[in-house]
N, CA, C and O atoms as a MOPAC input file, in Angstrom:
PM7 MOZYME 1SCF
protein

 N      0.88400 1    -1.07700 1     0.01600 1
 C      0.07500 1     0.22400 1    -0.01900 1
 C      1.12000 1     0.83800 1    -0.15800 1
 O      2.22600 1     0.40000 1     0.15700 1
 N      0.84000 1     2.18100 1    -0.76100 1
 C      1.51000 1     3.30300 1    -1.08400 1
 C      0.95800 1     4.38400 1    -0.13400 1
 O     -0.24200 1     4.65600 1    -0.17500 1
 N      1.73400 1     4.96500 1     0.65900 1
 C      1.57700 1     5.99800 1     1.82600 1
 C      1.50600 1     7.36000 1     0.83900 1
 O      2.16600 1     7.60000 1    -0.17200 1
 N      0.45100 1     8.17300 1     1.50700 1
 C      0.04600 1     9.40300 1     0.73700 1
 C      0.76400 1    10.47900 1     1.65500 1
 O      0.75900 1    10.55400 1     2.88300 1
 N      1.48300 1    11.42000 1     0.56900 1
 C      2.46200 1    12.11400 1     1.53700 1
 C      1.44600 1    13.32300 1     2.62800 1
 O      0.25200 1    13.60300 1     2.73600 1
 N      2.55300 1    13.70200 1     3.18800 1
 C      1.53600 1    14.89500 1     4.33800 1
 C      1.07000 1    15.85000 1     3.49900 1
 O      1.39500 1    15.87000 1     2.31100 1
 N      0.27500 1    16.71800 1     4.03700 1
 C     -0.16400 1    17.99300 1     3.46300 1
 C      0.69000 1    19.00400 1     3.57100 1
 O      1.09400 1    19.52800 1     4.60900 1
 N      1.04200 1    19.35500 1     2.09600 1
 C      2.29600 1    20.40400 1     2.02200 1
 C      1.56400 1    21.93300 1     2.41300 1
 O      2.29500 1    22.92300 1     2.42400 1
 N      0.41400 1    22.04600 1     2.66200 1
 C     -0.04300 1    23.39300 1     2.89100 1
 C     -0.48000 1    23.86400 1     1.61700 1
 O     -0.49000 1    23.10400 1     0.64900 1
 N     -0.84800 1    25.07100 1     1.53500 1
 C     -1.32800 1    25.56100 1     0.28100 1
 C     -0.44500 1    26.01200 1    -0.48800 1
 O      0.35400 1    26.89800 1    -0.18300 1
 N     -0.53200 1    25.26800 1    -1.88500 1
 C      0.48700 1    25.18800 1    -3.12600 1
 C     -0.00700 1    26.35700 1    -4.32800 1
 O     -1.15900 1    26.72500 1    -4.55800 1
 N      1.19900 1    26.77500 1    -4.96500 1
 C      0.93600 1    27.72200 1    -6.12400 1
 C      1.39400 1    26.85500 1    -7.20200 1
 O      2.49800 1    26.32100 1    -7.10000 1
 N      0.60700 1    26.64400 1    -8.29900 1
 C      0.75600 1    26.08300 1    -9.28700 1
 C      0.97900 1    27.34300 1   -10.60400 1
 O      0.07100 1    27.89700 1   -11.22300 1
 N      2.06600 1    27.49800 1   -10.72400 1
 C      2.08200 1    28.09700 1   -12.23200 1
 C      2.42100 1    27.57100 1   -13.42300 1
 O      3.35900 1    26.79600 1   -13.61400 1
 N      1.60000 1    28.02100 1   -14.29700 1
 C      1.56500 1    27.28000 1   -15.27300 1
 C      1.80800 1    28.14400 1   -17.10200 1
 O      1.20700 1    29.18600 1   -17.36400 1
 N      2.64300 1    27.54100 1   -18.00900 1
 C      2.23300 1    28.20700 1   -19.01900 1
 C      2.48300 1    27.11100 1   -20.40000 1
 O      2.87600 1    25.98400 1   -20.09700 1
 N      2.29900 1    27.36900 1   -21.67600 1
 C      2.15400 1    26.67900 1   -22.49100 1
 C      3.10200 1    27.49900 1   -23.87700 1
 O      2.83600 1    28.68000 1   -24.10400 1
 N      3.88400 1    26.98000 1   -24.50100 1
 C      4.62800 1    27.62300 1   -25.66100 1
 C      4.06600 1    26.80300 1   -27.04700 1
 O      3.75400 1    25.61300 1   -26.98300 1
 N      4.00300 1    27.35100 1   -27.92300 1
 C      4.01800 1    26.93500 1   -29.30600 1
 C      4.70600 1    27.82600 1   -30.16800 1
 O      4.53400 1    29.04200 1   -30.08000 1
 N      5.72600 1    27.14100 1   -31.26900 1
 C      6.44100 1    28.24400 1   -31.91200 1
 C      5.67800 1    27.93800 1   -33.32400 1
 O      6.16100 1    27.02700 1   -33.99600 1
 N      4.68200 1    28.52700 1   -33.76600 1
 C      4.33100 1    28.24500 1   -35.03600 1
 C      2.61400 1    28.33000 1   -34.74400 1
 O      1.98500 1    28.99500 1   -35.56700 1
 N      2.12000 1    27.92500 1   -34.03000 1
 C      0.78000 1    27.83200 1   -33.54300 1
 C     -0.33500 1    27.49800 1   -34.77100 1
 O     -1.03900 1    28.41200 1   -35.20000 1
 N     -0.42100 1    26.41800 1   -35.19200 1
 C      0.56600 1    25.22800 1   -34.27700 1
 C      1.84500 1    25.13900 1   -34.58800 1
 O      2.24500 1    25.73400 1   -35.58900 1
 N      2.63600 1    24.46300 1   -33.87900 1
 C      4.13800 1    24.04200 1   -34.41200 1
 C      4.74200 1    23.77200 1   -32.92400 1
 O      4.11100 1    23.86000 1   -31.87100 1
 N      6.01000 1    23.44800 1   -33.07200 1
 C      6.61900 1    22.70800 1   -31.84900 1
 C      6.12900 1    23.24200 1   -30.71000 1
 O      6.29500 1    24.45200 1   -30.55500 1
 N      5.54000 1    22.59900 1   -29.84000 1
 C      5.43500 1    22.99400 1   -28.39200 1
 C      5.64000 1    22.34300 1   -26.94100 1
 O      5.83800 1    21.14100 1   -26.76900 1
 N      5.59200 1    22.95900 1   -26.28700 1
 C      5.98600 1    22.56500 1   -25.04500 1
 C      5.30800 1    23.25600 1   -23.55700 1
 O      4.69200 1    24.32000 1   -23.61300 1
 N      5.48400 1    22.59100 1   -22.38100 1
 C      4.75800 1    22.96000 1   -21.50400 1
 C      5.62200 1    23.30600 1   -20.35400 1
 O      6.76600 1    22.85300 1   -20.32400 1
 N      5.11800 1    24.17600 1   -19.26900 1
 C      6.08500 1    24.40200 1   -18.47000 1
 C      5.03100 1    24.74300 1   -17.32000 1
 O      4.02400 1    25.41700 1   -17.53700 1
 N      5.40300 1    24.14900 1   -15.93500 1
 C      4.32300 1    24.06200 1   -14.80300 1
 C      5.68000 1    23.88900 1   -13.36800 1
 O      6.54000 1    23.02800 1   -13.18300 1
 N      5.27400 1    25.27300 1   -12.51500 1
 C      6.04600 1    25.05800 1   -11.23300 1
 C      5.22200 1    24.95100 1   -10.17700 1
 O      4.26100 1    25.70900 1   -10.04000 1
 N      5.49400 1    24.06900 1    -9.38900 1
 C      4.52400 1    24.44300 1    -7.75900 1
 C      5.48600 1    24.84800 1    -6.84600 1
 O      6.62100 1    24.37200 1    -6.82700 1
 N      5.11800 1    25.63800 1    -6.14900 1
 C      5.91600 1    26.28700 1    -4.90400 1
 C      4.72400 1    26.52500 1    -3.75900 1
 O      3.53400 1    26.80000 1    -3.90700 1
 N      5.56100 1    26.29800 1    -2.49900 1
 C      4.42800 1    26.66100 1    -1.29600 1
 C      4.38200 1    28.13700 1    -1.00700 1
 O      5.24300 1    28.80300 1    -1.58000 1
 N      3.50000 1    28.79900 1    -0.19000 1
 C      3.46600 1    29.92800 1    -0.07400 1
 C      4.52400 1    30.91800 1    -0.03500 1
 O      4.48600 1    32.09500 1    -0.39200 1
 N      5.54900 1    30.19100 1     0.49800 1
 C      6.95200 1    31.29900 1     0.66800 1
 C      7.64700 1    31.27300 1    -0.52200 1
 O      8.69200 1    31.92300 1    -0.56100 1
 N      7.26500 1    30.61100 1    -1.58800 1
 C      8.19400 1    30.47300 1    -2.73600 1
 C      8.99000 1    29.20400 1    -2.84800 1
 O      9.27100 1    28.77700 1    -3.96800 1
 N      9.38600 1    28.55200 1    -1.72900 1
 C     10.16900 1    27.60200 1    -2.18900 1
 C      9.74000 1    26.75900 1    -3.35000 1
 O      8.51700 1    26.67800 1    -3.45900 1
 N     10.36300 1    26.18500 1    -4.14200 1
 C      9.47700 1    25.21800 1    -5.35500 1
 C     10.16700 1    23.96800 1    -4.97400 1
 O     11.33800 1    23.72100 1    -4.68900 1
 N      9.06500 1    23.23400 1    -5.05600 1
 C      8.57300 1    21.80800 1    -4.59800 1
 C      8.61000 1    20.97600 1    -5.99700 1
 O      8.70100 1    19.76700 1    -5.78600 1
 N      8.56900 1    21.26900 1    -7.13800 1
 C      8.66500 1    20.54700 1    -8.04400 1
 C      8.33900 1    21.43000 1    -9.54300 1
 O      7.75100 1    22.50600 1    -9.65500 1
 N      8.74500 1    20.84800 1   -10.27100 1
 C      8.71600 1    21.58500 1   -11.73600 1
 C      8.43700 1    20.47600 1   -13.15300 1
 O      8.85100 1    19.31800 1   -13.22200 1
 N      7.78500 1    21.06300 1   -13.99900 1
 C      7.81600 1    20.18600 1   -15.25200 1
 C      8.38900 1    20.84900 1   -16.63100 1
 O      8.35100 1    22.07900 1   -16.64000 1
 N      8.68100 1    20.49700 1   -17.27700 1
 C      9.60300 1    21.16300 1   -18.61000 1
 C      9.43000 1    20.16600 1   -19.89500 1
 O     10.44000 1    19.49100 1   -20.09100 1
 N      8.71700 1    20.01200 1   -20.50300 1
 C      8.22500 1    18.87600 1   -21.65500 1
 C      7.90800 1    19.28100 1   -22.84900 1
 O      7.26900 1    20.33100 1   -22.92300 1
 N      8.17900 1    18.73400 1   -23.79600 1
 C      7.88200 1    18.86000 1   -24.92700 1
 C      6.82400 1    18.07000 1   -25.40100 1
 O      6.96200 1    16.85000 1   -25.31700 1
 N      5.61200 1    18.61100 1   -25.96800 1
 C      4.41900 1    17.84800 1   -26.37300 1
 C      4.48200 1    17.67600 1   -28.02700 1
 O      3.46800 1    17.39200 1   -28.66400 1
 N      5.38700 1    17.81700 1   -28.46800 1
 C      5.22000 1    17.75600 1   -30.26500 1
 C      4.21800 1    19.01100 1   -30.90200 1
 O      3.97900 1    20.04500 1   -30.27900 1
 N      3.77800 1    18.75300 1   -32.03700 1
 C      3.40100 1    19.49900 1   -32.52000 1
 C      1.76400 1    20.03400 1   -32.13100 1
 O      0.80700 1    19.28500 1   -32.32400 1
 N      1.63700 1    21.14200 1   -31.67900 1
 C      0.28000 1    21.47500 1   -30.87700 1
 C      0.15000 1    23.12600 1   -31.36500 1
 O      0.94400 1    23.76900 1   -32.05200 1
 N     -1.01600 1    23.51900 1   -30.81200 1
 C     -1.44900 1    24.80800 1   -30.89500 1
 C     -1.01700 1    25.48100 1   -29.38900 1
 O     -0.66000 1    24.69200 1   -28.51400 1
 N     -1.04700 1    26.76100 1   -29.12400 1
 C     -0.67800 1    27.30900 1   -27.79800 1
 C     -1.64300 1    26.98800 1   -26.53000 1
 O     -1.36000 1    26.74500 1   -25.35700 1
 N     -2.90000 1    27.08000 1   -27.21400 1
 C     -3.77700 1    26.70400 1   -26.44100 1
 C     -3.94200 1    25.20000 1   -26.03600 1
 O     -4.53300 1    24.88200 1   -25.00400 1
 N     -3.36800 1    24.24800 1   -26.93600 1
 C     -3.64700 1    23.08800 1   -26.32600 1
 C     -2.49300 1    22.72400 1   -25.36100 1
 O     -2.69400 1    21.89700 1   -24.47100 1
 N     -1.22700 1    23.35300 1   -25.52400 1
 C     -0.34600 1    23.69000 1   -24.53600 1
 C     -0.22600 1    24.31800 1   -23.35100 1
 O      0.53900 1    23.98200 1   -22.44600 1
 N     -1.13000 1    25.41800 1   -23.34700 1
 C     -1.56100 1    25.87200 1   -22.14500 1
 C     -2.37700 1    25.05800 1   -21.36100 1
 O     -2.12800 1    25.02900 1   -20.15500 1
 N     -3.34700 1    24.35500 1   -21.81700 1
 C     -4.29900 1    23.31500 1   -21.29500 1
 C     -3.45100 1    22.12700 1   -20.43100 1
 O     -3.44000 1    21.91100 1   -19.21900 1
 N     -2.80500 1    21.49900 1   -21.45100 1
 C     -1.29600 1    20.78700 1   -20.98100 1
 C     -0.80600 1    20.90700 1   -20.02300 1
 O     -0.81200 1    19.99100 1   -19.20000 1
 N     -0.16500 1    22.16800 1   -19.77900 1
 C      0.59200 1    22.48500 1   -18.82000 1
 C     -0.15600 1    22.67100 1   -17.53900 1
 O      0.50900 1    22.62300 1   -16.50400 1
 N     -1.50900 1    22.88700 1   -17.45600 1
 C     -2.41400 1    23.05800 1   -16.33800 1
 C     -2.52500 1    21.66500 1   -15.92800 1
 O     -2.06800 1    21.42800 1   -14.81000 1
 N     -2.89700 1    20.94400 1   -16.40500 1
 C     -3.17600 1    19.41300 1   -16.41900 1
 C     -2.12000 1    18.81200 1   -15.85300 1
 O     -2.32900 1    17.97600 1   -14.97400 1
 N     -0.66200 1    19.16000 1   -16.29200 1
 C      0.41700 1    18.36300 1   -15.63600 1
 C      0.95700 1    19.23600 1   -14.33400 1
 O      1.93200 1    18.83000 1   -13.70200 1
 N      0.33900 1    20.33400 1   -14.00500 1
 C      0.58200 1    21.54300 1   -12.65300 1
 C      0.02400 1    20.72400 1   -11.71200 1
 O      0.52800 1    20.25100 1   -10.69300 1
 N     -1.21000 1    20.59700 1   -12.22300 1
 C     -2.26700 1    20.24800 1   -11.12200 1
 C     -2.27500 1    18.59900 1   -10.68500 1
 O     -2.76600 1    18.12200 1    -9.66200 1
 N     -1.59200 1    17.90300 1   -11.75900 1
 C     -1.51900 1    16.58600 1   -11.27800 1
 C     -0.13400 1    16.46100 1   -10.53700 1
 O     -0.06400 1    15.55200 1    -9.70900 1
 N      1.00300 1    17.27200 1   -10.72700 1
 C      2.12900 1    17.65700 1    -9.61500 1
 C      1.68800 1    17.78200 1    -8.14900 1
 O      1.95600 1    17.03100 1    -7.21100 1
 N      1.04800 1    18.75400 1    -8.16500 1
 C      0.35500 1    19.10100 1    -7.20900 1
 C     -0.17700 1    18.04900 1    -6.37700 1
 O      0.22700 1    17.92400 1    -5.22100 1
 N     -1.02300 1    17.30600 1    -6.85500 1
 C     -1.55300 1    16.56700 1    -6.26800 1
 C     -1.02600 1    15.28600 1    -5.97200 1
 O     -1.51100 1    14.53200 1    -5.12800 1
 N      0.04600 1    15.02000 1    -6.72400 1
 C      1.21000 1    13.92300 1    -6.10400 1
 C      1.92900 1    14.08400 1    -5.05500 1
 O      2.46500 1    13.19000 1    -4.39900 1
 N      1.98400 1    15.90300 1    -4.75100 1
 C      3.00200 1    16.43400 1    -3.58000 1
 C      1.80200 1    16.38500 1    -2.25900 1
 O      2.08900 1    16.73600 1    -1.11400 1
 N      0.48700 1    15.90500 1    -2.65300 1
 C     -0.30000 1    16.14800 1    -1.30300 1
 C     -0.90700 1    17.48300 1    -1.27500 1
 O     -0.92700 1    17.98500 1    -0.15100 1
 N     -1.32300 1    18.06800 1    -2.06400 1
 C     -1.70300 1    19.29100 1    -1.93600 1
 C     -3.41800 1    18.91700 1    -1.62800 1
 O     -3.99200 1    17.89400 1    -2.00200 1
 N     -4.04800 1    20.10700 1    -0.81100 1
 C     -5.42600 1    19.90800 1    -0.68200 1
 C     -6.26900 1    21.12000 1    -1.18300 1
 O     -7.44400 1    21.21800 1    -1.53600 1
 N     -5.16000 1    22.07500 1    -1.07700 1
 C     -5.35800 1    23.63800 1    -1.41800 1
 C     -4.81200 1    23.92700 1    -2.72800 1
 O     -3.90700 1    23.22200 1    -3.17500 1
 N     -5.29100 1    24.91900 1    -3.39100 1
 C     -4.14300 1    25.32100 1    -4.59300 1
 C     -4.50200 1    26.29000 1    -5.17300 1
 O     -5.70100 1    26.39200 1    -5.43200 1
 N     -3.69800 1    27.19300 1    -5.52000 1
 C     -4.03400 1    28.67300 1    -6.31700 1
 C     -3.29500 1    28.27200 1    -7.71100 1
 O     -2.09200 1    28.08400 1    -7.53100 1
 N     -3.73600 1    28.09000 1    -9.10100 1
 C     -3.45300 1    28.01600 1   -10.18900 1
 C     -3.27700 1    29.22600 1   -10.84300 1
 O     -4.28100 1    29.93400 1   -10.92800 1
 N     -2.06600 1    29.70100 1   -11.40800 1
 C     -1.90300 1    30.73900 1   -11.65800 1
 C     -1.46900 1    30.68100 1   -12.98800 1
 O     -0.55400 1    29.87500 1   -13.15700 1
 N     -2.00700 1    31.55600 1   -14.42700 1
 C     -1.26300 1    31.43300 1   -15.84500 1
 C     -1.57000 1    33.01800 1   -15.98500 1
 O     -2.12500 1    33.76600 1   -15.18000 1
 N     -1.08000 1    33.26500 1   -17.14800 1
 C     -0.93600 1    34.42900 1   -17.92800 1
 C     -2.17900 1    34.58600 1   -19.14200 1
 O     -2.69900 1    35.60700 1   -19.59200 1
 N     -2.37800 1    33.37400 1   -19.41200 1
 C     -3.55900 1    33.06000 1   -20.31700 1
 C     -4.88500 1    33.90000 1   -19.82600 1
 O     -5.37100 1    33.35600 1   -18.83400 1
 N     -5.48300 1    34.87000 1   -20.16800 1
 C     -6.66400 1    34.95300 1   -19.53400 1
 C     -7.96000 1    34.28800 1   -20.20000 1
 O     -9.00800 1    34.11900 1   -19.57700 1
 N     -7.78000 1    33.95300 1   -21.45200 1
 C     -8.74500 1    33.13200 1   -21.81500 1
 C     -8.79500 1    31.89600 1   -21.10500 1
 O     -9.85500 1    31.69400 1   -20.51100 1
 N     -7.87900 1    30.98400 1   -21.01500 1
 C     -7.63500 1    29.98500 1   -20.05400 1
 C     -8.18400 1    30.17900 1   -18.73600 1
 O     -8.96600 1    29.36700 1   -18.24100 1
 N     -7.85200 1    31.09700 1   -18.22400 1
 C     -8.55000 1    31.32200 1   -16.54800 1
 C     -9.91100 1    31.57100 1   -16.48300 1
 O    -10.54900 1    31.10400 1   -15.53900 1
 N    -10.56000 1    32.36100 1   -17.50400 1
 C    -11.96600 1    32.51900 1   -17.77100 1
 C    -12.68300 1    31.13500 1   -18.41000 1
 O    -13.88600 1    30.88100 1   -18.36500 1
 N    -11.84400 1    30.47600 1   -18.89300 1
 C    -12.63800 1    29.22500 1   -19.10500 1
 C    -12.74600 1    28.07500 1   -18.21800 1
 O    -13.63400 1    27.22800 1   -18.31600 1
 N    -11.68200 1    28.06800 1   -17.22300 1
 C    -11.44200 1    27.24500 1   -16.33800 1
 C    -12.54700 1    27.73400 1   -15.37100 1
 O    -13.45200 1    26.91000 1   -15.24000 1
 N    -12.67400 1    28.74500 1   -14.74500 1
 C    -13.88400 1    29.29100 1   -14.04500 1
 C    -15.14600 1    29.42000 1   -14.62200 1
 O    -16.10700 1    29.70700 1   -13.90900 1
 N    -15.22800 1    29.30200 1   -15.42700 1
 C    -16.85100 1    29.06200 1   -16.33900 1
 C    -17.60000 1    30.52200 1   -16.95000 1
 O    -18.77300 1    30.69100 1   -17.28300 1
 N    -16.34100 1    31.57900 1   -16.95700 1
 C    -16.83700 1    32.33500 1   -17.38100 1
 C    -17.00800 1    32.64800 1   -18.70800 1
 O    -17.78800 1    33.49800 1   -19.13700 1
 N    -16.15700 1    31.84300 1   -19.45600 1
 C    -16.11100 1    31.79200 1   -20.90700 1
 C    -16.20300 1    30.07500 1   -21.11300 1
 O    -15.59700 1    29.20200 1   -20.49200 1
 N    -17.16800 1    29.95100 1   -22.19200 1
 C    -17.39500 1    28.50300 1   -22.81100 1
 C    -16.14700 1    28.17300 1   -23.51200 1
 O    -15.39900 1    28.99900 1   -24.03500 1
 N    -15.98300 1    26.91900 1   -23.48100 1
 C    -14.94600 1    26.32500 1   -24.67500 1
 C    -15.50200 1    25.83000 1   -25.75800 1
 O    -16.05400 1    24.73000 1   -25.76800 1
 N    -15.40900 1    26.57900 1   -26.74500 1
 C    -16.39000 1    26.49700 1   -27.99900 1
 C    -15.44300 1    25.51300 1   -28.87700 1
 O    -16.00900 1    24.64600 1   -29.54300 1
 N    -14.03800 1    25.60800 1   -28.90800 1
 C    -13.29800 1    24.64200 1   -29.84200 1
 C    -13.21300 1    23.22300 1   -29.13200 1
 O    -12.97500 1    22.95400 1   -27.95400 1
 N    -13.48100 1    22.40600 1   -30.21100 1
 C    -14.18900 1    21.11400 1   -29.83800 1
 C    -12.49000 1    20.23200 1   -29.45600 1
 O    -12.23700 1    19.49400 1   -28.50400 1
 N    -11.79600 1    20.56600 1   -30.32400 1
 C    -10.34800 1    19.79200 1   -29.50600 1
 C     -9.90200 1    20.09600 1   -28.10400 1
 O     -9.30500 1    19.30700 1   -27.37100 1
 N    -10.27500 1    21.38600 1   -27.79600 1
 C     -9.91300 1    21.93300 1   -26.20900 1
 C    -10.93200 1    21.21700 1   -25.14800 1
 O    -10.69000 1    21.29700 1   -23.94400 1
 N    -12.00500 1    20.56200 1   -25.60000 1
 C    -12.91800 1    20.54900 1   -24.61300 1
 C    -12.61800 1    19.13700 1   -23.85000 1
 O    -12.93200 1    19.02800 1   -22.66500 1
 N    -11.99600 1    18.04500 1   -24.56100 1
 C    -11.17500 1    17.02600 1   -23.72100 1
 C    -10.58700 1    17.66900 1   -22.61400 1
 O    -11.04300 1    17.54100 1   -21.47800 1
 N     -9.47600 1    18.43900 1   -22.91700 1
 C     -8.51400 1    18.70900 1   -22.22800 1
 C     -9.31500 1    19.61400 1   -21.25000 1
 O     -8.85100 1    19.50600 1   -20.11400 1
 N    -10.32900 1    20.43900 1   -21.31700 1
 C    -10.95900 1    21.35800 1   -19.97600 1
 C    -11.39300 1    20.22400 1   -19.43800 1
 O    -10.87500 1    20.08700 1   -18.33000 1
 N    -12.02500 1    19.44400 1   -19.68000 1
 C    -12.77500 1    18.47900 1   -19.01900 1
 C    -11.93400 1    17.83100 1   -17.94700 1
 O    -12.16500 1    17.86300 1   -16.73800 1
 N    -10.83100 1    17.18300 1   -18.61700 1
 C     -9.72500 1    16.96200 1   -17.77800 1
 C     -9.18700 1    17.66000 1   -16.54500 1
 O     -9.11300 1    17.27200 1   -15.37900 1
 N     -8.79100 1    18.93100 1   -17.19300 1
 C     -8.21500 1    20.22100 1   -16.23400 1
 C     -9.50500 1    20.14800 1   -14.93600 1
 O     -9.17200 1    20.08200 1   -13.75300 1
 N    -11.04400 1    20.17300 1   -15.38500 1
 C    -11.75600 1    20.61800 1   -14.57000 1
 C    -11.75100 1    19.26900 1   -13.56500 1
 O    -12.06400 1    19.59500 1   -12.42000 1
 N    -11.54700 1    18.21400 1   -13.67300 1
 C    -11.59300 1    16.90600 1   -13.17400 1
 C    -10.71700 1    16.87300 1   -12.16400 1
 O    -11.01200 1    16.72500 1   -10.97800 1
 N     -9.23000 1    17.05900 1   -12.78300 1
 C     -8.26200 1    17.52600 1   -11.52400 1
 C     -8.64500 1    18.49500 1   -10.72100 1
 O     -8.76200 1    18.20200 1    -9.53100 1
 N     -8.87000 1    19.56800 1   -11.05400 1
 C     -9.14600 1    20.52500 1   -10.25300 1
 C    -10.14400 1    20.27900 1    -8.90700 1
 O     -9.92100 1    20.64200 1    -7.75200 1
 N    -11.20600 1    19.61400 1    -9.38000 1
 C    -12.31600 1    18.96000 1    -8.52400 1
 C    -11.53300 1    18.23200 1    -7.50000 1
 O    -12.03200 1    18.38300 1    -6.38500 1
 N    -10.38800 1    17.43300 1    -7.50900 1
 C     -9.74000 1    16.60800 1    -6.52200 1
 C     -9.17800 1    17.46500 1    -5.43500 1
 O     -9.00300 1    16.91400 1    -4.34900 1
 N     -8.85900 1    18.76600 1    -5.56200 1
 C     -8.63900 1    19.58700 1    -4.31800 1
 C     -9.57800 1    20.21900 1    -3.33700 1
 O    -10.44500 1    20.95200 1    -3.81200 1
 N     -9.53800 1    20.04900 1    -2.05200 1
 C    -10.58100 1    20.60700 1    -1.23600 1
 C    -11.02600 1    22.29000 1    -1.56700 1
 O    -12.14600 1    22.75700 1    -1.36300 1
 N    -10.26900 1    22.77000 1    -1.92300 1
 C    -10.29700 1    24.47100 1    -2.51500 1
 C     -9.29000 1    24.54900 1    -3.50400 1
 O     -8.23600 1    23.97500 1    -3.23200 1
 N     -9.37100 1    25.08300 1    -4.50200 1
 C     -9.01000 1    25.70100 1    -5.57400 1
 C     -9.11200 1    27.13300 1    -6.21700 1
 O    -10.23700 1    27.41200 1    -6.63100 1
 N     -8.15300 1    28.07800 1    -6.37200 1
 C     -8.81000 1    29.32500 1    -7.10300 1
 C     -7.60300 1    29.60700 1    -8.21900 1
 O     -6.41700 1    29.27700 1    -8.21700 1
 N     -8.28200 1    30.23900 1    -9.02100 1
 C     -7.82200 1    30.68600 1   -10.58600 1
 C     -7.33700 1    32.02300 1   -10.62800 1
 O     -8.05100 1    32.95800 1   -10.26600 1
 N     -6.15500 1    32.18500 1   -11.05000 1
 C     -5.72500 1    33.53900 1   -10.88400 1
 C     -5.03600 1    33.98500 1   -11.95500 1
 O     -4.05500 1    33.32500 1   -12.30000 1
 N     -5.38700 1    35.15600 1   -12.68400 1
 C     -5.03600 1    35.52700 1   -14.22300 1
 C     -3.60500 1    36.18700 1   -13.41100 1
 O     -3.71600 1    36.68200 1   -12.29000 1
 N     -2.53000 1    36.13300 1   -13.99400 1
 C     -1.21500 1    36.93100 1   -13.54200 1
 C     -0.56000 1    37.66000 1   -14.83400 1
 O     -0.47200 1    36.99400 1   -15.86600 1
 N     -0.05700 1    39.11200 1   -14.81900 1
 C      0.77300 1    39.31400 1   -15.65000 1
 C      2.02000 1    38.87100 1   -16.22900 1
 O      3.01900 1    38.79800 1   -15.51300 1
 N      2.06200 1    38.55700 1   -17.49500 1
 C      3.64600 1    37.74200 1   -18.05800 1
 C      4.74800 1    38.02600 1   -17.03800 1
 O      5.43500 1    37.13800 1   -16.53400 1
 N      4.86600 1    39.31500 1   -16.77500 1
 C      5.84900 1    39.28700 1   -15.87400 1
 C      6.20000 1    38.46900 1   -14.44600 1
 O      7.24600 1    38.32400 1   -13.81300 1
 N      4.78900 1    37.99600 1   -14.24200 1
 C      4.83200 1    37.44500 1   -12.91500 1
 C      4.66400 1    35.76800 1   -12.96300 1
 O      4.21500 1    35.03600 1   -12.08100 1
 N      5.27500 1    35.34700 1   -14.54500 1
 C      4.74500 1    34.07800 1   -14.68800 1
 C      6.16200 1    33.80300 1   -15.65200 1
 O      6.19400 1    33.21400 1   -16.73200 1
 N      7.33300 1    34.43400 1   -14.89300 1
 C      8.39500 1    34.35800 1   -16.00700 1
 C      8.87500 1    32.65300 1   -16.08900 1
 O      9.09500 1    32.04600 1   -17.13700 1
 N      8.96900 1    32.05800 1   -14.62900 1
 C      9.57700 1    31.03400 1   -14.35700 1
 C      8.89600 1    29.62500 1   -15.07600 1
 O      9.52200 1    28.59100 1   -15.30800 1
 N      7.42800 1    29.87300 1   -15.36400 1
 C      6.56600 1    28.93900 1   -16.16200 1
 C      7.14300 1    29.02200 1   -17.49300 1
 O      7.72300 1    28.08000 1   -18.03500 1
 N      6.93900 1    30.39100 1   -18.10600 1
 C      7.22700 1    30.44900 1   -19.38100 1
 C      8.87700 1    29.73700 1   -19.72200 1
 O      9.10300 1    28.93400 1   -20.62700 1
 N      9.61500 1    30.13000 1   -19.01200 1
 C     11.19300 1    29.65300 1   -19.29000 1
 C     11.04600 1    28.17600 1   -19.30800 1
 O     11.85500 1    27.57400 1   -20.01300 1
 N     10.11900 1    27.45100 1   -18.63100 1
 C     10.08600 1    25.93700 1   -18.25100 1
 C      9.53100 1    25.45000 1   -19.65100 1
 O     10.11400 1    24.55900 1   -20.26900 1
 N      8.31400 1    26.10000 1   -20.16500 1
 C      7.45600 1    25.76300 1   -21.49700 1
 C      8.87600 1    25.83200 1   -22.64300 1
 O      9.23200 1    24.90400 1   -23.36900 1
 N      9.45400 1    27.05900 1   -22.55400 1
 C     10.36900 1    26.95700 1   -23.43100 1
 C     11.50900 1    25.65400 1   -23.53000 1
 O     11.90100 1    25.05100 1   -24.52900 1
 N     11.78400 1    25.52000 1   -22.43200 1
 C     12.87000 1    24.48700 1   -22.25800 1
 C     12.33000 1    23.18000 1   -22.70100 1
 O     13.01700 1    22.42200 1   -23.38600 1
 N     10.87700 1    22.82900 1   -22.25700 1
 C     10.34300 1    21.95600 1   -23.34700 1
 C     10.19200 1    21.86000 1   -24.59500 1
 O     10.20300 1    20.76600 1   -25.16000 1
 N     10.05500 1    22.81000 1   -25.11600 1
 C     10.03900 1    23.23600 1   -26.56900 1
 C     11.43000 1    22.82600 1   -27.20400 1
 O     11.55800 1    22.08700 1   -28.18000 1
 N     12.40900 1    23.40300 1   -26.52000 1
 C     13.66700 1    22.99200 1   -26.81400 1
 C     14.12500 1    21.40500 1   -26.78300 1
 O     14.84200 1    20.84300 1   -27.61100 1
 N     13.66500 1    20.97400 1   -25.89100 1
 C     14.04200 1    19.47000 1   -25.52700 1
 C     13.31700 1    18.60300 1   -26.61700 1
 O     13.82700 1    17.53700 1   -26.96100 1
 N     11.94900 1    19.10700 1   -27.25500 1
 C     11.54200 1    18.54800 1   -27.87600 1
 C     12.40200 1    18.69600 1   -29.45700 1
 O     12.66800 1    17.72900 1   -30.17000 1
 N     12.66700 1    19.81800 1   -29.70800 1
 C     13.57400 1    20.06300 1   -31.00900 1
 C     14.79100 1    19.41900 1   -30.97300 1
 O     15.31400 1    19.02200 1   -32.01400 1
 N     15.38900 1    19.24500 1   -29.70400 1
 C     16.52800 1    18.43100 1   -29.69400 1
 C     16.39900 1    16.89900 1   -29.86600 1
 O     17.36600 1    16.15000 1   -30.00500 1
 N     14.95300 1    16.46500 1   -29.83900 1
 C     15.05200 1    15.06500 1   -30.03200 1
 C     14.39500 1    14.26000 1   -29.07200 1
 O     13.79700 1    13.19700 1   -29.23900 1
 N     14.70200 1    15.28700 1   -27.46500 1
 C     14.36900 1    14.53000 1   -26.38600 1
 C     12.78000 1    14.09000 1   -26.32700 1
 O     11.93900 1    14.97100 1   -26.50500 1
 N     12.44100 1    12.98200 1   -26.12400 1
 C     11.10200 1    12.56100 1   -26.08100 1
 C     10.45000 1    11.74300 1   -24.87500 1
 O      9.26500 1    11.41500 1   -24.92200 1

């Protein structure tokens, strides 16, 4: 039987997706920190040819999955994509058919936390996640799968 990790307290998940070409080579970045800013985990992965919106949603999914793995029960998800945040909060509908399964998966993961909030942040406040997403693109282009 696998032991669950202790509750690490409220975690911050900063995420971003990058696509060079839209669609084009794409990557995701997510950074999970505690409220003091201590980095608890990061994701930087290439996802192949994809649109920026697919990369954004994939980054959310991977970031929330990592926070869950770390034992989080309360999370703030941060992104510099206002569209993404408005779709995740239900303010905007997801009209693009290929994004709907990703939206459902992200909402399903979000529902697994006792409390989750979604926060749009300016790009300047999301530089770590952006850098990780671009590392993911670079890794994909270098043949790392």
